[in-house]
C-alpha positions in Angstrom: 0.0 0.0 0.0 1.4 3.4 -1.0 1.7 6.1 1.7 0.3 9.5 0.8 3.1 12.1 0.6 1.2 14.3 3.1 1.1 11.5 5.6 4.7 10.7 5.0 5.6 14.4 5.5 3.7 14.5 8.8 5.6 11.5 10.0 8.9 13.1 9.0 8.0 16.3 10.9 6.9 14.4 14.0 10.0 12.2 14.0 12.3 15.3 13.6 10.5 17.0 16.5 10.9 13.9 18.7 14.6 13.7 17.8 15.2 17.4 18.6 13.1 17.4 21.7 14.9 14.3 23.0 18.2 16.0 22.3 17.2 19.1 24.2 16.1 17.2 27.3 19.0 14.8 27.2 21.4 17.7 27.1 19.9 18.8 30.5 20.6 15.5 32.1 24.2 16.0 33.1 23.3 19.2 34.8 20.2 17.7 36.5 22.0 14.6 37.7 23.8 16.7 40.3 23.2 15.1 43.8 20.9 17.9 45.1 18.8 18.1 41.9 17.5 15.0 40.1 20.3 12.4 39.9 17.8 9.8 38.6 16.2 11.9 35.8 15.6 10.2 32.5 14.0 10.9 29.1 11.2 9.0 27.4 9.4 9.6 24.1 6.6 8.1 22.0 4.4 8.8 19.1 0.6 8.9 19.0 -1.5 7.5 16.2 -5.0 8.5 15.4 -7.1 7.0 12.6 -4.1 5.0 11.4 -1.8 8.0 11.0 0.8 9.7 13.1 -0.9 12.5 15.0 1.6 13.6 17.7 5.0 13.1 19.2 5.8 13.5 22.9 9.0 13.5 24.8 9.1 13.8 28.6 11.8 14.4 31.3 10.9 12.3 34.3 12.3 11.8 37.8 11.4 9.2 40.4 13.1 11.4 43.1 10.6 14.2 42.7 7.4 12.2 43.6 5.0 12.0 46.4 3.1 8.7 46.8 1.2 7.2 45.1 3.0 8.4 41.9 6.0 6.5 40.8 7.6 9.2 38.7 7.3 13.0 38.4 7.0 14.7 35.0 9.5 17.6 35.1 9.0 18.7 31.5 7.0 17.6 28.4 7.4 18.6 24.8 4.6 17.6 22.4 4.0 18.3 18.8 0.4 17.7 17.5 -1.2 17.9 14.1 -4.9 18.4 13.9 -7.3 16.8 11.5 -7.1 20.1 9.5 -3.3 19.8 9.3 -2.6 22.6 11.9 0.6 22.0 13.9 0.9 23.0 17.5 3.8 22.6 19.9 3.0 22.3 23.6 5.7 23.0 26.2 5.0 21.9 29.8 7.4 22.6 32.6 6.6 21.4 36.1 4.4 23.8 38.2 4.0 26.2 35.2 1.1 26.7 32.8 1.5 24.9 29.5 2.5 27.1 26.6 1.1 26.4 23.1 2.6 27.8 19.9 2.1 27.3 16.2 4.7 25.0 14.6 7.3 25.6 13.2 8.4 28.7 14.9 9.9 31.5 12.8 13.5 30.8 14.0 13.4 27.1 14.9 17.1 26.7 15.9 16.8 29.7 18.2 13.6 28.4 19.7 15.3 25.1 20.7 18.2 27.0 22.3 15.8 29.3 24.3 13.6 26.3 25.2 16.6 24.4 26.8 17.3 27.4 29.1 13.6 27.9 29.9 13.4 24.2 30.9 16.5 24.3 32.9 15.3 27.4 34.9 11.8 25.9 35.4 13.0 22.5 36.6 15.7 24.0 38.9 13.2 26.7 40.2 10.7 23.9 41.0 13.4 22.0 42.9 14.4 25.2 44.8 10.7 25.9 45.7 10.3 22.3 47.0 13.4 22.6 49.1 12.4 25.9 50.7 
């Protein structure tokens, strides 16, 4: 069965987002693995399928250390790219204890967006840790 070019393009975009999102979060791990931060933090990712086609890609930064029972892990950050049935792309950025941010995808300056996002995530996660310790 032949795959429609539009569907193939969507899958390519979602895979690229997951690769870049994983890279951003994994680059934070050495910093977060400090003993007083999140030494057990790790990154997971997955794609979502709707109606037989790729519909979203999600990558999360998790930590078992940051939990309160009955949770087993705490989501410190989540990056998600979604495509609607109408073909509209939305990136959703979630950082622990902050309101989710939604933006149209791709941003005007994608490379700069990823760089700024890494710093925003770092500040948000460290700020959350500092607020919990206080």
